[in-house]
C-alpha positions as CSV (number, residue, x, y, z in Angstrom):
1,Q,31.9,-8.9,-15.5
2,Q,34.5,-8.4,-12.8
3,P,33.5,-9.8,-9.4
4,G,32.3,-7.0,-7.1
5,L,31.9,-4.3,-9.7
6,F,28.1,-5.0,-10.2
7,A,27.5,-4.2,-6.5
8,A,30.2,-1.5,-6.2
9,F,28.8,0.6,-9.0
10,E,25.1,-0.2,-8.2
11,V,24.6,-1.6,-11.8
12,G,21.5,-3.5,-10.8
13,L,19.8,-0.5,-9.1
14,W,20.7,1.8,-12.0
15,T,19.4,-0.7,-14.5
16,L,16.1,-1.0,-12.6
17,D,15.7,2.7,-12.1
18,Q,16.3,3.5,-15.8
19,A,14.1,0.7,-17.1
20,T,11.3,1.9,-14.9
21,A,11.8,5.5,-15.9
22,R,11.6,4.6,-19.6
23,G,8.2,3.1,-18.8
24,A,7.0,6.4,-17.4
25,A,7.2,7.9,-21.0
26,A,4.2,5.8,-22.0
27,G,2.1,5.6,-18.8
28,P,2.5,5.4,-15.0
29,A,5.6,3.7,-13.7
30,Y,6.0,2.6,-10.1
31,L,9.5,2.3,-8.5
32,I,8.8,0.3,-5.4
33,L,12.0,0.2,-3.2
34,G,13.2,0.3,0.4
35,D,14.5,3.4,2.2
36,A,18.1,3.0,1.2
37,D,17.5,2.4,-2.5
38,L,15.0,5.3,-2.7
39,A,17.6,7.6,-1.1
40,H,20.5,6.3,-3.2
41,P,22.0,8.8,-5.7
42,T,21.1,6.6,-8.7
43,T,17.4,6.8,-7.8
44,R,17.5,10.5,-6.9
45,L,19.2,11.2,-10.3
46,T,16.7,9.1,-12.2
47,T,13.8,10.9,-10.5
48,A,15.3,14.3,-11.3
49,L,15.8,13.4,-15.0
50,T,12.5,11.7,-15.6
51,A,9.7,13.9,-17.0
52,G,7.1,11.2,-17.1
53,D,4.7,9.8,-14.5
54,L,7.3,8.1,-12.2
55,R,5.8,7.2,-8.8
56,L,8.1,6.3,-5.9
57,V,6.7,3.9,-3.3
58,N,8.5,2.8,-0.2
59,A,8.2,-1.0,-0.1
60,Q,9.2,-1.1,3.6
61,G,5.8,0.2,4.7
62,C,3.6,0.4,1.6
63,L,2.4,-1.0,-1.6
64,A,0.6,0.9,-4.4
65,F,-0.6,-0.2,-7.8
66,P,-3.4,0.6,-10.3
67,A,-6.9,-0.8,-9.7
68,R,-7.1,-0.9,-13.5
69,T,-4.4,0.2,-15.9
70,E,-5.5,3.0,-18.2
71,A,-2.2,2.9,-20.1
72,P,0.8,0.5,-20.2
73,T,2.2,0.5,-16.7
74,V,5.6,-0.6,-15.4
75,L,6.3,-1.7,-11.9
76,G,9.9,-2.0,-10.9
77,M,10.9,-3.7,-7.6
78,M,13.2,-6.0,-5.7
79,P,12.4,-9.8,-5.8
80,G,10.7,-9.8,-2.4
81,T,7.9,-7.6,-3.6
82,L,7.3,-9.5,-6.9
83,P,5.1,-12.3,-5.6
84,R,2.6,-9.9,-4.1
85,L,2.3,-7.9,-7.3
86,R,2.2,-11.0,-9.6
87,A,-0.8,-12.1,-7.5
88,E,-2.5,-8.8,-8.6
89,F,-1.5,-9.1,-12.3
90,P,-0.9,-12.8,-12.9
91,A,-0.8,-12.5,-16.7
92,A,1.7,-9.6,-16.8
93,P,5.1,-10.5,-18.1
94,V,8.2,-10.3,-15.9
95,T,11.6,-9.1,-16.9
96,E,14.4,-10.1,-14.5
97,I,17.5,-8.1,-13.9
98,L,20.3,-10.5,-13.1
99,N,23.3,-10.0,-10.9
100,Q,26.7,-10.4,-12.7
101,P,28.9,-12.3,-12.9
102,E,27.3,-14.7,-10.5
103,P,23.7,-14.8,-11.8
104,Y,20.7,-14.4,-9.5
105,V,17.7,-12.3,-9.7
106,F,18.6,-8.8,-8.4
107,A,15.4,-7.0,-9.4
108,A,12.4,-7.4,-11.6
109,L,10.1,-5.4,-13.8
110,L,6.4,-6.2,-14.2
111,T,4.9,-4.8,-17.4
112,V,1.1,-4.5,-17.3
113,P,-0.7,-3.7,-20.6
114,A,-3.5,-1.1,-20.7
115,G,-6.9,-2.3,-19.6
116,Q,-5.7,-4.9,-17.1
117,A,-7.6,-5.0,-13.8
118,S,-5.8,-5.9,-10.5
119,V,-7.4,-8.6,-8.4
120,S,-7.7,-6.5,-5.2
121,G,-8.6,-3.3,-7.1
122,Q,-11.9,-4.7,-8.5
123,A,-13.3,-5.6,-5.1
124,P,-16.4,-3.6,-4.1
125,A,-15.8,-1.0,-1.5
126,L,-16.8,-1.7,2.1
127,A,-17.4,2.0,2.6
128,Q,-16.7,5.4,1.0
129,V,-14.7,7.7,3.3
130,G,-15.0,11.4,2.4
131,E,-15.2,12.2,-1.3
132,A,-11.9,10.7,-2.4
133,F,-11.4,7.3,-0.7
134,D,-12.9,3.8,-0.8
135,L,-12.1,1.4,2.0
136,L,-11.6,-1.9,0.2
137,G,-10.9,-4.0,3.3
138,V,-9.1,-4.9,6.4
139,V,-7.2,-8.1,6.4
140,A,-7.3,-9.5,9.9
141,P,-6.4,-12.9,11.5
142,T,-9.2,-15.5,10.9
143,E,-8.1,-17.5,14.0
144,A,-8.8,-16.4,17.5
145,V,-6.1,-14.3,19.1
146,P,-5.2,-14.0,22.8
147,A,-5.9,-10.9,24.9
148,G,-2.8,-8.6,25.0
149,A,-1.6,-9.7,21.6
150,A,-0.1,-7.4,19.0
151,V,-2.5,-8.2,16.1
152,P,-1.2,-7.6,12.5
153,L,-3.7,-6.0,10.2
154,T,-3.5,-4.8,6.6
155,L,-5.5,-1.8,5.4
156,R,-6.4,-1.6,1.7
157,W,-7.8,1.5,0.1
158,R,-8.7,2.7,-3.4
159,A,-8.3,6.4,-4.3
160,R,-11.4,7.8,-6.0
161,A,-9.5,11.0,-6.9
162,A,-6.0,12.5,-7.0
163,G,-4.7,13.4,-3.6
164,G,-5.4,16.9,-2.3
165,P,-3.4,19.3,-0.1
166,V,-4.3,17.4,3.2
167,N,-2.5,14.3,4.4
168,Y,-5.1,12.4,6.3
169,T,-4.4,10.1,9.2
170,T,-6.1,6.7,9.4
171,F,-7.4,4.9,12.5
172,V,-8.5,1.4,13.4
173,H,-10.7,1.0,16.5
174,L,-11.6,-2.2,18.4
175,L,-15.2,-2.0,19.8
176,S,-18.0,-4.0,21.1
177,D,-21.8,-3.5,21.3
178,Q,-21.3,-2.2,24.9
179,R,-18.1,-0.2,24.5
180,P,-17.4,2.1,21.5
181,F,-13.7,2.0,22.0
182,L,-11.5,-0.7,23.5
183,A,-8.2,-0.2,21.6
184,G,-6.9,1.7,18.6
185,A,-4.1,2.3,16.2
186,D,-3.7,5.6,14.5
187,G,-1.1,6.7,11.9
188,E,-0.4,8.2,8.5
189,P,-0.9,5.8,5.6
190,C,2.2,3.7,4.8
191,Q,3.9,5.1,8.0
192,G,4.1,8.5,6.4
193,R,6.0,7.2,3.4
194,Y,3.1,7.5,0.9
195,P,0.7,10.1,2.3
196,T,-2.8,10.7,0.8
197,S,-1.6,13.8,-0.9
198,R,0.4,11.6,-3.2
199,W,-2.3,9.1,-4.1
200,H,-3.5,8.9,-7.7
201,A,-7.1,8.4,-8.9
202,G,-7.8,4.7,-9.4
203,E,-4.9,3.6,-7.3
204,V,-4.9,0.8,-4.7
205,I,-2.8,1.5,-1.6
206,E,-2.2,-1.1,1.2
207,W,0.0,-1.1,4.3
208,P,0.4,-3.1,7.6
209,V,-0.9,-1.9,10.9
210,T,-0.4,-3.4,14.4
211,L,-3.3,-3.2,16.9
212,T,-2.3,-4.1,20.5
213,L,-5.2,-5.6,22.5
214,P,-5.8,-4.9,26.2
215,A,-4.4,-7.5,28.4
216,D,-7.7,-7.9,30.3
217,L,-9.9,-8.1,27.2
218,A,-12.6,-10.8,27.6
219,A,-13.0,-13.6,25.1
220,G,-15.5,-12.9,22.4
221,R,-16.1,-11.4,19.0
222,Y,-15.3,-7.7,18.4
223,D,-15.7,-5.3,15.5
224,L,-12.9,-3.4,13.8
225,A,-13.9,0.1,12.7
226,V,-11.8,2.3,10.3
227,G,-11.8,5.9,9.3
228,M,-9.7,9.0,8.4
229,Y,-9.3,12.4,10.0
230,E,-7.3,15.6,9.6
231,L,-4.6,15.6,12.2
232,A,-4.5,19.4,12.8
233,S,-8.2,19.7,13.5
234,G,-9.1,16.1,14.5
235,Q,-12.1,16.3,12.2
236,R,-13.1,12.9,10.8
237,L,-14.2,12.4,7.3
238,P,-17.8,11.2,6.8
239,V,-18.5,7.6,6.0
240,T,-21.0,6.1,3.7
241,Q,-21.7,2.4,4.1
242,A,-24.5,-0.1,3.7
243,A,-26.1,-0.9,7.0
244,Q,-24.3,2.1,8.4
245,R,-24.1,2.4,12.2
246,E,-21.9,5.5,12.7
247,P,-21.3,8.7,10.6
248,D,-17.5,8.6,10.7
249,R,-16.4,5.0,11.3
250,A,-16.8,2.1,8.9
251,L,-17.3,-1.3,10.3
252,A,-14.7,-3.3,8.3
253,A,-13.9,-6.7,10.0
254,V,-14.5,-8.9,13.0
255,L,-11.8,-10.1,15.4
256,T,-12.2,-13.1,17.7
257,V,-10.4,-13.1,21.1
258,R,-9.9,-16.3,23.0
């Protein structure tokens, strides 16, 4: 209860880490934190001492959660992440970890019972990529954007199977009927912080991507195509999609340029 000791001894982080780890004894548990908290000794010690299914997710570039909980699932996080996950599991109870002695919400636990479906995880797949991945969607601006803009996108995937030995790279391409490539953004999922080798079957993974448009891009409507490839070989995974146009790129969204 002494001022400063809660922060000095990382009481809040330790409480969050331990509460999430206890949940891993009954089912999957997600510890969704930023770089500094994931690297902190309290988190590293918790990870080393936890025998259950404890999944570390870097909240600075990623979000992961079950499409449907097969067992009771605990998600531990800082307050900034809570609104997004409550939107996925609106009925799940929240346990707050309060700062002391001046009370404010330091962290939170979301406890999801078995058999609960997440909102995003139940969406039909836009395309199947390879054998192990469903592309659920690309969240793009609905308003027209100017040429040369850095366009924020969100990629959302669902793992059909547990991650294998290969860490695949994703890409987003801007194209038109006349030109198959106008701009692109490539990178590892979650900026490398949660690669495909760590994905779990039935898990939803989403992360932000920035696509920079050419400065001389003409006004009009353009397609956004998405896919995956192995970085070492450049080999793309095959795509299966309704009204399919290409063997290795899935048409996922439309972007309007003004």
